N, C-alpha and C positions, 0 to 999 in steps of 0.2 A: 408139482406139474398140474395136478387136477385143479388146484385153486387158480392157477394162472389161466388154465383152459376155461374155467367158469367165468373168470373176469373178462377174458377176451370175448366170450359168447355174449355176455351182458353188454359190453361196449358195442359190439356189432348190432345187437338187438336195438339198443337205444339210439344208435346212429340211424338205423332204418326208420324207426318211429319218428325221429326228428326230421328226416328227409320227407317223409309222408306228410307230416304236419306243415312243413314249409311249403310244399307244393300245394297243399289244400289252402293255406292262407293266401298264397300268390294267386291261385285261381279265384278264390272268393273276393280278393282285393280287385282283381281285374273285372270280375262280374259287377261288383259294386260301382267301379269306375264307369263302366259302360252305361249302367242304369242311371247313374248320376248325370252323365253327360247328355243322354238322350231325353231325359224327363223334361227338359226345358222346351223341347221343340216338337215332340210327337203330337200330331194333330194340328200343328200350325199350318196355315195356308198362305201361299205366296203367289204373286204374279211371276210369270217367266222372267221378266226384266229385273225382278228383285230377289230371285232365287239364288242363294249362295251355294256354290257347288264346286267340286273338283272331279275331273275324270268321268263325265256322265256317259252312260249307255242306256238304251231305251228299247222297249218292246211293247206290243199291245196284245191284250187278251180280252175278248168279249166286249170290245168297244172302250176299254179303259187302258190308258197308257201308264206304263210303269217305268220308272227311271231308277237306276242303281248308280251309286257313286262312292268314292272314297269317304270313309267316315267311321265313327264308333259303331261297331257291330255290323257294318255295311249299311250305309244310308239307303233308304227306299222312299221314293215319292210316287204318288199316283195322281192322275189327272183325267178328266173327261174330254179334254180338248187341246192338250199340249200348251195351254196358256196359263191356267190356274192349277197350281200344284199343292198337294197336301203331303206333309211329312207323315209317313207310316212308321210303325214299329220296325226296328232293324231286324236283320236276319239272326244275328247272334246277340244274346244278352250276357253270355259268358264266353271266355276265351277257350277254344278247343285245346285240349291238353297236348295234342301232338305238336301244336305250334310252339309251345314253350321248349320243346326239345331242340328246335332249330333257332329260335330267337328267344332266349331265356327272359329278356326284359320286355317282351311283347305285352302290351296292356289292352289291346282290343281295337286299335285304330287300324282298320283294314284298308288296303290300297287298291285302287284301280280294278274294280270288278268288271266282268263281262257277262252278259246274259244271252242264252241261246235256248231254242226249243227243238228237241229231237227225241226220238224214242218215247214219244207221248208224255214227255215231262220237261220241266224247265230246269236248266243248269245255270248256276252262277259260279263262275270261276273267280277267285280272289287271291290277293297277294298279302303275304306277311314279310316284313323286312326290317332292317336297320338302316336308317337314312344314310346315304353315302357309302354303303357297303353292299357287297353282293351276298351277304348272309341272308338268304331269301328263299321263299318257297311259294308255289302256287297250289292252292287247294280247290276243292269243288264241293258244292252243296246242291241238292236237288229238291224239287217240290212238284207235286202234281198240278198245282194251280198257284197263281199269284194273288188271288182274291183272298184277303185275310179274313173275310166273313164266311168263307166256304168251310164245311166240315172236313174237307180233304186237305186243308192248308196245314202243311207241316214240313219244315225244313229238315232234311237229313244230310248230315255232314259225312262226306266220304274220305276226308283227309287229304293227304298230300298227293299231288299229281307229279310234281317235279320240284327239285330243290337245286340251288346253286351254292357252292362252297368256296370261300376265299382260298386262293392258291391252287385250287383244283379245276375250277370251271371258269373259262374266260367269257362268261355271259352272266346275266343277272335274271333270276327267275321271278320276274314281276311283269305286270302289264299284259296279261293274257287276252287273246282274242280268238274266238272260234269261228271257223267257216266249214261248211259241209261241201264236199266234192260232189260232182254230178251223180256219183253212185251212193252218196250218203255217208261217205267216210269223214269223220270229224278230224280236222287239223287245227292245231293251236299255234298261233304266232305269239311271240313274247319277247321281252328284252328291254334293257335300258343301259346305255353307255357301254362300258367294258368292250367286248369284241364286236358288239352289234346286235342285230335283231335276228331271232332264230325261228325256225318252223319245226314242229314235231307232229307226226301222225299219231293219233290216239286210237286206242282200241274201240270197237263199235259201241261199247257202253259209255264211252266218253270219260272214263274214270282213271285211266292210266295210259302210259306211253305204249305204243305198239312196237317200238324198237328201242335199243339201247341209246343212251345219250350221245354216244360216239357217232350215231347216224343222223344227228340233227342237221338241218339245212340252214346255212347262212342266207338270210334274205336281204339285209341291207346294213351298210356301215359307212361311216364318213371318212375312214382311214386317217383320222387325226388323233392327236395325243389324248385329249379328254373324250373324244368321240361322243358329242352331245346329240344322241338320237335315241328315241324311245317311243313307246305307245303305238305299236303297229296295229292296223285295222285293215283287214282284207274284205273287199266288197266286190261281188260279181255283177257286172253290167254288160248285157249283150254278149259280145265275144271275148271280153277281157276280164281279168281279175285286176283290181286296183288296190295297190298297197299304199295306204295313207300312213304317214308317220309324223312325229313331232321332232323338229330340229331345235337345238339350242336349249335355253334354260327356263324351267318353270319355277314357281313357288318363291319368287323374289318380289312379289307385289309390284310396285311401280318400276322396278328394275328387271322384271321378267322379260325375256327375249324370245319366248316360245313362238313357233309358227308351224303351220301344217303344210307338208309337201306330199306329192304323190308320184307314183310310177305305175306302169301297167305291164301285164304279161299275159300270154295265152294259157298258161297253166299256173296252178296254185304255187308250185315250188319255185317259180321264177325261171329265168332271170327277169327282174323288173327294170324297165327303162323309163326315163322321163321324156317330156315332149321333145327335147333336143337330142334324144338318143343316147344320153349318158346313163350308164348302168348305176343302179342304186347300191351296187357292191363297190362302187368307186365314188360315192358321195353324191350321186345324182338325186334329183327330186324337183319337180315342178311345183312352185308355190301355189297353194290353194287359198290360204288366208293367213294374214299376219297382222301384227299390231300397227298402230298409227298414232295420230294425235289424241284420239279418245281412249285407246286401250294400249297397254304395254304388250306383254306376250299373250298369245291366244293359242290354244292347242288341246292336246289329248282328246282327240275327236272319236266319235262313232259316226257311222253312216247307216241310216234306216230308211225304209221305204214303206209308205202307207198310202193306199188308194191311188197308186200310180205316180206319186210324188216322192222323190228322194230328198232326204234332209241331212245336212251336216250338223251334228250335235257336238258342242265343245264348251270349254270354259274360257273366259276372257278376263284379264286383269284390268279393271276399270279405273282409269286415272282420276276420274271425278269423284270416286268413292274410296280414295286412299289405297288404290291398288288391290282392292278386294276382288275375289274370284267369283264371277257370275255366269249364269247359264246363257247360252246362245243356241238358237235353233234356226238354221237358215235353209231355204229351199235351194237345191242344186240345179243349175243349168248344165246340160252337156253340150259342149261346143266342139265339133269335129272329134268326138270321142274323148274329150277331157272335161273334168268337173270344174265349174266356176260358181262362185257365190258373190252376192253383193254384201259388203260389210263396211 
């Protein structure tokens, strides 16, 4: 019996060692993959019309514009003028260990970040997921500054904010967007396909949910089988909150059918209605921008305001360049309380 006990102890011991080694190798492999991927383009400068990008969001600090997007380690660009953009070093050079518990095969290609400034620091919310599944989570990382030359520049990862689980949650924890209420309370909208787009109130520190997931608010759904709706972005303008979302399908190059639609509400929680009075809980949404002869799908937008001008920031699949996804930044006109752009 003693011999069997010793053998079992050794088996357990070596199993634990093997598990630790495997996790270390996976983490190092992911780190090397991120570094290998980004080394080709860090420091490269592009014009806005030639900047390849997916899911852009933007903010400004001390006269410099910073743009975050889907990419290895979370892609960062900087610009003095929103025209000429430089690839900066990404936020992550290695995969946070907590993400591997949720998506074991995650290699470091982060999706759809959002950037916000409150509590005297910058927050970047990001998504980890498996394509086509709601095995997903939203995490958050903070920094005192976005200037990589500052001695205060340091990204601190705070881990998971929320996760979705196949068979348990009828929503997908990706595509986060943050808006602050009039009293400074942070709210996070998110979602892609499944049951629709959701809204969660966050705790004042912006790092966790203020209420259980059972208390999430449904913002928008198309009430169809596939329910192709994602990428919510809430923007306050005058007396209304505007909910921008992307309808239909991204990521198919020349076959992409993405488009941006909008509804509005007097309160963050909704209900949001389009220009014709149709609720976004019933598939409503007034078209803001869509593809045409030059572009296939266009979408996953942000809305930003600089020096009194509001801009729609999004990616577009360029038919003349093989359906590649390129940056677009368009000034918004507000006509009778509704956003319009020339595209």
